[in-house]
C-alpha positions, 0 to 999 in steps of 0.5 A: 813842237817839243813843248807844244806836244802833250806832257803826259806826266803833267798834273794839268795841261791846257791849250789856249787858241785865240782867233782874230776874226774878219769882223774884229770879233774873236774866238777864245778856245780852251781845251784843258785837263786835270787827269787826277782831279778828285773833287771838281770837274777834271776836263773842260772845253771852253768856247767864247765868241766875243763880238767886236763891241764886246757885248753880248758875249757867247761863252760856254764851259763844257765839262766833258767826260775825258780829253785824250792827249795822244802823241801821234809821232814821237819824232815830229811831236805831232799830236791830237787832243780828242774830245769824245762826242765833240771832236778834236784839235790836231797839230801835225809835225809841220805845225799845221793845226786843225780844229774840228769841234762841234756840239749842239750849241756851236761848231768850229772848224779850221786849219792853219796855213802858217806859223809865227814862232816866238823867236826862231823855229824851236824857241819858247818864252821860257828859254833854258828855264823850261827845263827846270821843274817849276810848278807852272810852264807857259809856251807860245807855239805861234804868235799869229797863224793864218787860218781858214775857218768855219763857225756856227752858233745857231742861237747867236747872231754871228755876223755873216763875215765871221761864219767862214773865211780867213782868221789869225790864230794865236796858239799857246799852252800851260802845263805842270802842277797848277795855276799860279796863286795870282797871274796876269796875261796880255796879248795883242797883234797888229796886222797893219804893222806886223807887231805883237806883244805877249806877256804872262806871269805873276806870283810863283814860289813866293816870287813875282816873275814874268815872261814877255816878248815884243816883235816887229819887223825890225825889233825882236825883244824877249825878257825872262828871269832874272831880269823879269824877276822880283823877290819880296817885291824887290828887283833892280830891273823890273817894276810892276803895278797891278790895279784891278780897281781901275782895270789897269796893268803896267810893267817895266823891264830892262836888260843890259841894253833895252827896256820895255814898258807896257801899260794896259787898261780897260773899262770896268763895264762891258767886255769881261768874261770869267773862265775856270782855272785848273788846280790839283782838285779840278777846275775852280769856277770863275778864277780869272777874267778876260777882256779883248777891249783893252788899250795898250801902249808899248815903249821900247828904249835903248841905253845910251851914254846919258840914260835911256832913249826912246826908240819906239812907241806903239799903241794897240787897240782891242788888246787882250788883258787878263787878271787871275787869282789873287789879282782878281778879287771877284774870283769864284763868284757867279756872274750874269 
């Protein structure tokens, strides 16, 4: 809870919640503030209903007058994000998260009934790095939380099974000075095998750095710098290929005994939607783009006497793939 709770001195802070709904559709909810923005809108609630087929997508960005980040208990780090005239997102000391948000165009209510932390009860993807004064921090609060929910979008044809029921929700946040100049994000969860893959990173302080984790019932892998760090594009333990033209991304990171290879690809056509991103001056329009229709292959290898030996291959369908900033050449352009 410590890292998920509000950082009141941060130049910006954003909470991202991705719901996996019964039909195979998704909701992406972002609540984000740049309190001292001086040119562009400072407070955003972004809501996206993403049907299983990836089309049509219901996407709205609301520029609200304020978002109050209230720490309710400094011991348990319970907190509430209060959006005037819209509602709230609340996280209790036991990590139970409640959503109660509504406007003329949509409404979402939900309460989580469990939590799957990154690695242990209090850990974060950054590990000890989270204590450093970096320009950006990333925290995953729950890889997958069961959630009872209710959804209504009056003007949109929401399938009946997505109007109320049980979902799984992925919870994370960013905070610090601003978004990186270029970044990637991937996320996928397979209920049938109880496995997840989550990654974020890109260009920061003139370097390329990533945080990534793979979780399964019998494998628990995390990589962070220095293993997942490249300086001037050079690294003895990481290689990365960002291919916007083909909507593809791949990364290979090795530690002392394990190596993780991830390859993701999505079509160029349907299924992409743009999101504004926070910077010192406020939110830059359409700074990143995201799809939930990516195909992803994950390979886990172990070091042996004669090199690397593959011990696990897994495919994820309908995974999340995001290109942002310099990795997204169409950023800032208006889209239909």
